[in-house]
Backbone bond lengths (Angstrom), bond angles and torsions (degrees), N, CA, C in turn:
res aa  C-N    CA-C-N  psi(-1)  N-CA   C-N-CA  omega(-1)  CA-C   N-CA-C  phi
1 X - - - 1.446 - - 1.523 111.25 -
2 X 1.320 116.54 -39.79 1.458 120.38 178.25 1.516 112.64 -61.28
3 X 1.336 115.95 -30.80 1.470 120.01 179.26 1.523 110.65 -63.44
4 X 1.338 116.75 -38.66 1.464 120.29 -179.88 1.523 110.68 -61.61
5 X 1.332 116.48 -43.64 1.466 120.41 177.48 1.519 110.89 -61.14
6 X 1.318 116.12 -53.02 1.456 121.77 -175.68 1.531 111.81 -61.52
7 X 1.318 117.45 -47.20 1.459 120.54 -178.59 1.530 111.44 -65.82
8 X 1.329 117.35 -36.63 1.459 120.54 176.26 1.522 111.68 -63.78
9 X 1.331 116.79 -41.90 1.463 120.86 178.11 1.527 111.48 -65.00
10 X 1.319 116.76 -42.44 1.466 121.02 -179.85 1.528 110.76 -63.89
11 X 1.323 116.81 -44.07 1.475 120.29 179.06 1.523 111.28 -62.88
12 X 1.326 116.95 -41.51 1.462 120.15 177.65 1.518 112.07 -61.25
13 X 1.324 116.64 -39.63 1.459 121.15 177.45 1.527 110.91 -61.62
14 X 1.325 117.63 -49.95 1.467 120.33 -178.37 1.532 111.24 -63.23
15 X 1.327 117.73 -37.21 1.453 120.42 177.96 1.534 110.61 -66.97
16 X 1.327 116.90 -37.70 1.462 120.63 176.95 1.528 110.68 -65.13
17 X 1.339 117.38 -40.97 1.467 120.22 176.88 1.525 109.65 -56.93
18 X 1.316 117.10 -46.70 1.467 121.01 -179.55 1.526 111.17 -60.11
19 X 1.324 117.47 -48.57 1.461 120.62 -176.47 1.522 112.60 -70.74
20 X 1.325 117.84 -35.27 1.462 120.07 177.33 1.527 110.12 -66.54
21 X 1.321 117.71 -42.33 1.469 120.34 177.34 1.525 109.83 -60.58
22 X 1.303 116.95 -42.41 1.469 121.37 -175.84 1.528 113.26 -76.57
23 X 1.340 117.93 -42.93 1.462 120.14 -168.80 1.527 115.87 -112.44
24 X 1.331 118.70 -20.20 1.460 120.18 -174.25 1.526 111.89 -134.89
25 X 1.311 116.50 30.17 1.453 121.09 -173.64 1.531 112.85 -56.56
26 X 1.320 117.68 -42.88 1.465 121.13 -176.21 1.527 111.94 -59.18
27 X 1.335 117.37 -31.71 1.459 122.24 -177.74 1.526 112.50 -97.25
28 X 1.316 117.46 4.25 1.470 120.87 -172.60 1.523 112.42 -92.82
29 X 1.326 114.74 166.01 1.462 120.70 174.62 1.527 111.01 -66.04
30 X 1.325 117.51 -22.58 1.467 120.96 -178.86 1.530 111.86 -68.72
31 X 1.327 117.60 -27.69 1.468 120.64 -179.31 1.524 111.84 -71.92
32 X 1.334 118.51 -11.87 1.466 122.13 -178.66 1.529 113.78 -101.49
33 X 1.321 118.01 7.89 1.461 121.29 -179.44 1.525 109.14 -68.71
34 X 1.337 116.67 129.29 1.469 121.79 -177.64 1.526 113.12 -82.56
35 X 1.326 117.67 -35.93 1.454 121.82 -178.80 1.533 109.20 -66.50
36 X 1.344 116.88 121.64 1.466 120.64 -173.40 1.531 112.60 -60.83
37 X 1.328 118.08 -42.31 1.464 119.91 -179.45 1.526 111.40 -65.74
38 X 1.343 116.75 -43.83 1.463 119.62 177.12 1.518 111.11 -65.75
39 X 1.331 116.49 -37.97 1.461 120.90 178.26 1.527 110.23 -58.62
40 X 1.330 116.91 -47.88 1.468 121.04 179.71 1.525 111.46 -67.62
41 X 1.340 116.51 -32.11 1.460 120.84 179.37 1.527 110.64 -66.05
42 X 1.338 117.56 -40.70 1.459 121.79 -178.13 1.529 113.47 -97.92
43 X 1.325 117.92 8.83 1.460 121.42 179.20 1.524 110.27 -73.48
44 X 1.332 116.51 153.77 1.461 120.08 179.67 1.527 112.13 -63.87
45 X 1.312 117.56 -22.47 1.459 121.36 175.40 1.522 111.37 -99.13
46 X 1.337 117.06 20.00 1.459 121.51 -178.97 1.512 113.66 -60.64
47 X 1.332 116.80 -22.53 1.466 119.99 178.83 1.519 111.04 -58.71
48 X 1.317 117.37 -23.67 1.469 120.92 179.52 1.531 111.55 -67.77
49 X 1.348 117.00 -17.36 1.464 120.83 179.80 1.525 112.48 -63.31
50 X 1.320 117.92 -18.76 1.462 118.95 -178.00 1.526 112.48 -80.54
51 X 1.330 116.78 -3.42 1.461 120.81 179.34 1.521 110.84 -109.13
52 X 1.329 115.99 151.79 1.456 122.29 -177.59 1.518 111.04 -76.63
53 X 1.319 117.84 -38.13 1.466 120.55 -175.41 1.534 110.69 -135.02
54 X 1.314 115.10 -178.48 1.466 120.76 -176.06 1.529 114.00 -76.22
55 X 1.324 118.12 -5.57 1.467 119.51 178.41 1.525 111.51 -81.43
56 X 1.334 116.89 -13.74 1.466 124.10 178.92 1.528 113.11 57.80
57 X 1.326 115.50 34.75 1.461 119.51 178.75 1.528 112.17 -110.04
58 X 1.330 117.93 -30.98 1.459 121.82 -178.13 1.520 109.27 -104.73
59 X 1.333 115.52 118.77 1.459 120.34 -177.91 1.525 111.42 -87.78
60 X 1.337 114.94 150.59 1.458 121.03 174.33 1.528 108.68 -69.21
61 X 1.286 115.62 159.81 1.462 121.45 -176.68 1.529 111.19 -94.02
62 X 1.338 116.86 46.16 1.462 121.81 177.08 1.534 108.20 -132.93
63 X 1.331 117.95 152.62 1.463 119.84 178.18 1.537 110.83 -59.95
64 X 1.310 116.52 139.03 1.462 122.15 -176.65 1.524 112.28 -58.98
65 X 1.316 117.91 -24.65 1.467 121.55 178.07 1.517 111.84 -55.73
66 X 1.317 117.40 -32.36 1.454 121.82 -174.30 1.526 113.76 -99.74
67 X 1.328 118.24 12.65 1.462 119.87 -177.63 1.518 113.36 -93.16
68 X 1.329 118.10 -25.54 1.464 119.81 -179.36 1.526 110.45 -159.88
69 X 1.331 114.70 164.45 1.452 121.42 -175.81 1.518 114.11 -63.20
70 X 1.339 117.20 -36.29 1.455 120.54 -178.97 1.530 110.52 -62.60
71 X 1.328 116.51 -47.81 1.463 120.01 -179.21 1.532 112.23 -68.89
72 X 1.325 117.29 -33.62 1.461 119.93 176.84 1.536 109.91 -66.20
73 X 1.339 117.10 -45.39 1.468 120.42 177.82 1.527 110.49 -62.63
74 X 1.319 117.82 -38.40 1.470 121.21 178.27 1.524 110.47 -63.37
75 X 1.327 116.64 -42.20 1.454 120.58 178.81 1.527 111.27 -62.51
76 X 1.339 116.39 -45.20 1.465 120.28 177.65 1.529 110.90 -64.15
77 X 1.326 117.35 -39.34 1.465 121.18 178.26 1.522 110.77 -60.47
78 X 1.326 117.08 -48.83 1.465 120.46 -178.83 1.532 111.56 -65.17
79 X 1.324 117.11 -37.25 1.463 120.44 176.99 1.522 110.65 -64.33
80 X 1.320 116.77 -43.37 1.459 121.01 179.93 1.527 111.19 -67.04
81 X 1.323 117.78 -38.64 1.469 120.88 176.18 1.530 110.00 -62.63
82 X 1.315 116.84 -41.84 1.464 120.65 178.63 1.523 111.00 -61.68
83 X 1.323 116.45 -45.57 1.471 119.98 177.53 1.523 109.96 -62.25
84 X 1.323 116.82 -39.98 1.471 120.65 178.43 1.516 111.70 -59.68
85 X 1.314 116.69 -43.65 1.467 120.97 179.78 1.525 110.29 -61.39
86 X 1.315 116.10 -43.03 1.465 119.88 179.98 1.527 110.82 -66.05
87 X 1.329 117.42 -46.45 1.467 121.19 -177.83 1.522 111.09 -67.01
88 X 1.319 117.14 -49.66 1.458 121.00 -177.06 1.529 110.71 -69.80
89 X 1.321 117.58 -37.96 1.459 121.38 -177.66 1.515 114.73 -72.79
90 X 1.327 116.97 -6.74 1.458 118.54 -178.84 1.530 112.05 -86.11
91 X 1.327 117.93 5.22 1.463 123.37 179.06 1.539 109.09 -96.59
92 X 1.329 117.36 177.27 1.461 119.20 171.89 1.526 108.52 -72.50
93 X 1.315 118.47 169.85 1.461 122.74 -171.41 1.521 112.47 -59.25
94 X 1.331 118.83 -39.94 1.462 121.03 -179.23 1.521 111.20 -68.65
95 X 1.319 116.54 -41.83 1.457 120.06 176.17 1.529 111.09 -65.17
96 X 1.313 116.76 -38.33 1.457 121.05 179.06 1.524 110.61 -60.49
97 X 1.333 116.50 -46.80 1.467 120.61 179.26 1.531 110.12 -63.17
98 X 1.314 116.88 -44.75 1.461 121.56 179.91 1.527 111.15 -61.26
99 X 1.330 117.50 -47.84 1.454 121.24 -179.18 1.529 111.53 -67.52
100 X 1.324 116.86 -35.00 1.465 119.88 177.44 1.531 110.49 -63.85
101 X 1.315 117.02 -39.78 1.466 120.55 177.22 1.532 110.87 -66.43
102 X 1.309 117.09 -42.43 1.460 120.87 176.61 1.529 109.83 -61.69
103 X 1.320 116.33 -44.19 1.463 121.15 179.36 1.523 110.06 -58.26
104 X 1.330 116.94 -44.52 1.473 120.89 -177.59 1.528 111.24 -65.76
105 X 1.307 118.20 -40.18 1.465 121.52 177.45 1.529 110.01 -63.93
106 X 1.320 117.11 -44.99 1.468 120.98 178.94 1.525 110.89 -63.11
107 X 1.316 116.90 -42.10 1.457 121.83 178.06 1.530 109.84 -59.30
108 X 1.334 116.77 -49.61 1.465 120.75 -178.95 1.513 112.63 -61.84
109 X 1.330 117.12 -42.99 1.460 121.18 178.10 1.526 110.94 -62.31
110 X 1.310 116.81 -48.36 1.456 121.46 -177.98 1.526 111.05 -63.11
111 X 1.327 117.30 -45.74 1.466 121.02 179.01 1.528 110.29 -59.65
112 X 1.329 116.90 -49.54 1.467 120.43 -178.07 1.518 111.76 -59.48
113 X 1.330 116.66 -43.82 1.462 120.16 -179.71 1.528 111.23 -63.17
114 X 1.326 118.01 -53.18 1.459 120.26 -175.52 1.525 112.11 -69.85
115 X 1.329 118.71 -33.59 1.459 121.74 179.80 1.530 110.74 -70.55
116 X 1.312 117.91 -38.57 1.459 121.83 -175.06 1.524 114.57 -94.61
117 X 1.340 117.88 -26.13 1.462 120.09 -174.11 1.533 112.45 -131.70
118 X 1.317 116.80 -56.60 1.459 122.33 -168.49 1.505 116.15 -60.93
119 X 1.328 118.54 -32.49 1.454 120.70 -177.38 1.532 112.51 -109.06
120 X 1.325 116.95 8.20 1.459 122.29 -179.43 1.521 108.46 -103.77
121 X 1.329 115.38 136.42 1.473 118.91 -178.38 1.509 111.38 -80.97
């Protein structure tokens, strides 16, 4: 049961990271990063890191997961959701439904907190 809570909170956090980078970057903690490489990695235009030049036609030879913060958070989110499905789905049907509801509540709480407070400066 504790796994459902924890995994829901983790997924909400990663989803908040993605949305803050995309929609609220200027007001986020990511906009205050001093290290230039990390700054560009977590910048709202970080998706441009996957291209070699400014024409955005030639891609770098690295997996897109490692090109910017949004894609890295998305990868972690999908991995955590997959683990959640395996952990929650290993119960009987009633427990699965109960844990899925708990997971969804934890996800919503975590996302709301980090999107509105935790990742905003």
